C-alpha positions in Angstrom: -42.7 -43.6 60.7 -41.3 -43.8 64.3 -38.8 -41.5 65.8 -35.3 -42.4 64.9 -34.1 -41.5 68.4 -34.9 -43.2 71.7 -33.8 -42.1 75.1 -32.0 -44.3 77.7 -35.1 -44.2 80.1 -37.2 -45.8 77.4 -34.6 -48.4 76.6 -34.3 -49.2 80.4 -38.1 -49.5 80.6 -38.2 -51.9 77.6 -35.4 -54.0 79.2 -37.2 -54.1 82.5 -40.4 -55.2 80.7 -38.4 -57.9 78.8 -39.7 -56.4 75.6 -38.7 -58.2 72.4 -36.0 -56.0 70.9 -32.3 -56.2 70.1 -29.9 -53.9 71.8 -27.0 -53.5 69.3 -23.7 -52.2 70.5 -21.7 -50.8 67.6 -18.6 -49.9 69.5 -15.2 -51.6 69.4 -14.5 -54.8 71.4 -12.2 -52.8 73.7 -14.9 -50.3 74.4 -17.4 -53.1 75.0 -14.9 -54.7 77.4 -14.6 -51.5 79.4 -18.3 -50.8 79.7 -21.4 -52.6 78.4 -25.1 -53.1 78.9 -26.0 -56.7 79.7 -27.6 -58.7 76.9 -26.5 -56.3 74.2 -25.1 -57.7 71.0 -21.7 -56.4 70.0 -21.0 -55.9 66.3 -18.5 -53.0 65.7 -19.8 -50.4 63.2 -17.2 -51.3 60.6 -18.1 -55.0 60.7 -21.9 -54.5 60.3 -22.0 -54.7 56.5 -20.1 -58.0 56.5 -22.1 -59.4 59.4 -25.6 -58.1 58.5 -26.7 -61.8 58.2 -26.5 -61.9 62.1 -29.1 -59.2 62.2 -31.5 -60.9 59.8 -33.4 -62.8 62.6 -34.2 -59.4 64.1 -35.2 -57.7 60.8 -38.9 -57.2 61.8 -38.2 -56.6 65.5 -37.1 -53.3 67.0 -33.3 -52.8 66.9 -31.9 -50.2 69.3 -28.3 -49.2 68.4 -25.9 -47.6 70.8 -22.3 -46.5 70.9 -20.3 -44.2 73.2 -22.2 -40.9 72.7 -24.6 -41.6 69.9 -22.8 -40.5 66.8 -21.7 -43.9 65.4 -24.9 -45.5 66.4 -26.9 -42.8 64.5 -24.9 -43.6 61.3 -25.6 -47.4 61.9 -29.3 -46.7 62.5 -29.6 -44.7 59.2 -27.6 -47.4 57.3 -29.8 -50.3 58.6 -33.0 -48.3 57.8 -31.6 -47.8 54.2 -31.0 -51.6 54.1 -34.7 -52.2 54.7 -34.8 -52.8 58.4 -38.1 -51.1 59.3 -37.7 -50.7 63.1 -34.3 -49.2 64.1 -33.7 -46.5 66.6 -30.6 -44.8 68.0 -30.1 -44.6 71.7 -29.5 -40.9 72.3 -26.4 -40.2 74.3 -25.0 -43.7 74.1 -23.6 -45.7 77.0 -22.3 -42.4 78.4 -25.9 -41.3 79.0 -26.7 -44.8 80.3 -24.0 -44.5 82.9 -25.1 -41.0 83.9 -28.9 -41.5 84.0 -29.5 -45.3 84.4 -26.6 -47.3 85.9 -23.8 -45.5 87.6 -21.9 -48.8 87.9 -21.2 -48.7 84.2 -17.8 -47.1 83.9 -17.4 -43.8 82.0 -14.5 -43.5 79.6 
């Protein structure tokens, strides 16, 4: 089984390589409006069970989940794995780490 955690450098490398994966933002719409990573899909954590059908096309692909610091996204990652999604990883440090290490133009909040 793969590691449940992935760092922001690895996610950036996959985005740069145009790898086939879904970047899932599980924060609130207000947080997403404040700071986001282009091409990420926003489904707030509390909405995911009701909107899981939107993730079905990505069931066999890699799904990388992120939030603000990595706590909510870890819970979503574990829940999706429990629902039978085989390739889900948590982006360690969340968008906060992304802003610090990858793209300083992404606002910190």
